[in-house]
C-alpha positions in Angstrom: 0.0 0.0 0.0 -0.4 2.8 -1.2 -2.6 2.6 -4.3 -1.9 5.7 -6.3 -3.9 7.0 -9.3 -2.9 9.7 -11.6 -5.7 11.1 -13.8 -4.7 13.4 -16.5 -6.2 15.3 -19.5 -5.5 13.7 -22.9 -3.9 17.0 -24.1 -1.1 16.2 -21.6 -0.2 12.8 -22.9 3.1 14.1 -24.4 3.7 16.6 -21.6 5.3 14.3 -19.2 7.0 10.9 -18.9 4.5 8.6 -17.0 7.1 6.1 -15.9 9.5 8.8 -14.6 6.7 10.6 -12.8 5.3 7.3 -11.3 8.8 6.4 -10.0 9.2 9.8 -8.5 5.8 9.7 -6.8 6.6 6.3 -5.4 9.9 7.6 -4.0 8.1 10.5 -2.3 5.6 8.1 -0.7 8.5 6.0 0.7 10.3 9.1 1.9 7.3 11.0 3.3 4.8 8.5 4.7 7.2 5.5 5.2 5.6 3.4 2.5 7.4 0.2 1.4 8.8 0.6 -2.1 7.3 -2.6 -3.3 3.9 -1.6 -2.0 3.7 1.6 -4.1 1.5 1.0 -7.1 0.9 3.9 -9.4 -1.5 3.8 -12.3 -2.2 6.5 -15.0 -5.6 7.1 -16.5 -6.3 9.5 -19.4 -9.6 11.3 -18.5 -11.6 13.2 -21.0 -14.1 16.0 -20.5 -12.7 18.5 -18.0 -15.1 21.3 -17.3 -14.0 24.1 -14.9 -16.7 26.5 -13.7 -18.2 28.4 -16.6 -14.9 28.6 -18.4 -14.8 28.1 -22.2 -11.3 26.5 -21.7 -9.1 25.2 -22.8 -8.2 23.6 -19.5 -6.2 20.6 -18.5 -5.7 18.8 -15.2 -3.5 16.3 -13.4 -5.1 14.8 -10.3 -3.2 12.5 -8.0 -5.0 10.3 -5.5 -3.3 8.2 -2.8 -5.3 5.5 -1.0 -3.3 4.5 2.1 -3.8 2.6 5.3 -4.7 4.8 8.3 -2.1 5.8 10.8 -0.2 8.6 9.0 -0.3 12.0 10.7 -2.1 14.9 9.0 1.4 16.6 8.9 2.9 13.6 7.0 -0.1 13.6 4.5 0.2 17.4 4.0 4.0 17.0 3.4 3.3 14.3 0.8 0.7 16.5 -0.9 3.0 19.4 -1.0 5.9 17.3 -2.4 3.7 15.8 -5.1 2.4 19.3 -6.1 6.0 20.5 -6.4 6.9 17.4 -8.5 4.0 18.0 -10.8 5.1 21.6 -11.3 8.6 20.3 -12.2 7.6 17.4 -14.4 4.4 18.3 -16.2 4.7 20.9 -19.0 1.5 22.9 -19.5 0.2 22.8 -23.0 0.6 26.3 -24.6 -2.6 28.3 -24.5 -4.2 26.2 -21.7 -4.6 26.4 -18.0 -3.1 23.5 -16.0 -4.8 22.6 -12.8 -3.1 20.1 -10.4 -4.5 18.5 -7.3 -3.5 15.9 -4.8 -5.7 14.0 -2.4 -4.8 11.4 0.3 -7.5 9.2 1.7 -7.4 6.5 4.3 -8.9 3.1 3.3 -10.5 0.6 5.5 -7.8 -1.9 6.5 -10.3 -4.5 7.5 -12.0 -4.8 4.1 -9.0 -4.1 1.8 -7.7 -7.2 0.0 -4.9 -7.6 -2.6 -3.2 -10.4 -4.4 -0.2 -10.9 -6.7 -0.8 -13.5 -9.4 2.1 -14.8 -11.5 1.7 -15.4 -15.2 
């Protein structure tokens, strides 16, 4: 654990290296909330249809969500959010003529009901 999702606007597909960003996010989780490296799993999803307020756009977004087991302090979670925001500012190049929104959310999951498995192939 953690499960990490990165949702991004399709216009940003060439604006950052997903593997490089994923590895950097995983390292931040290890350094900031004491996650185990092998437990960090980051997926990327291209998400269409961003609408911001009554804006005519064009707008893009990168939204990073961490789902972690309870027990981390609010300060540790805030430090991770801040570090990921700084990483996004460094690694994601805004598309010319667009506004880029970034956000990070860290949520606790229910340890009692969470299950995972590794299946070899």
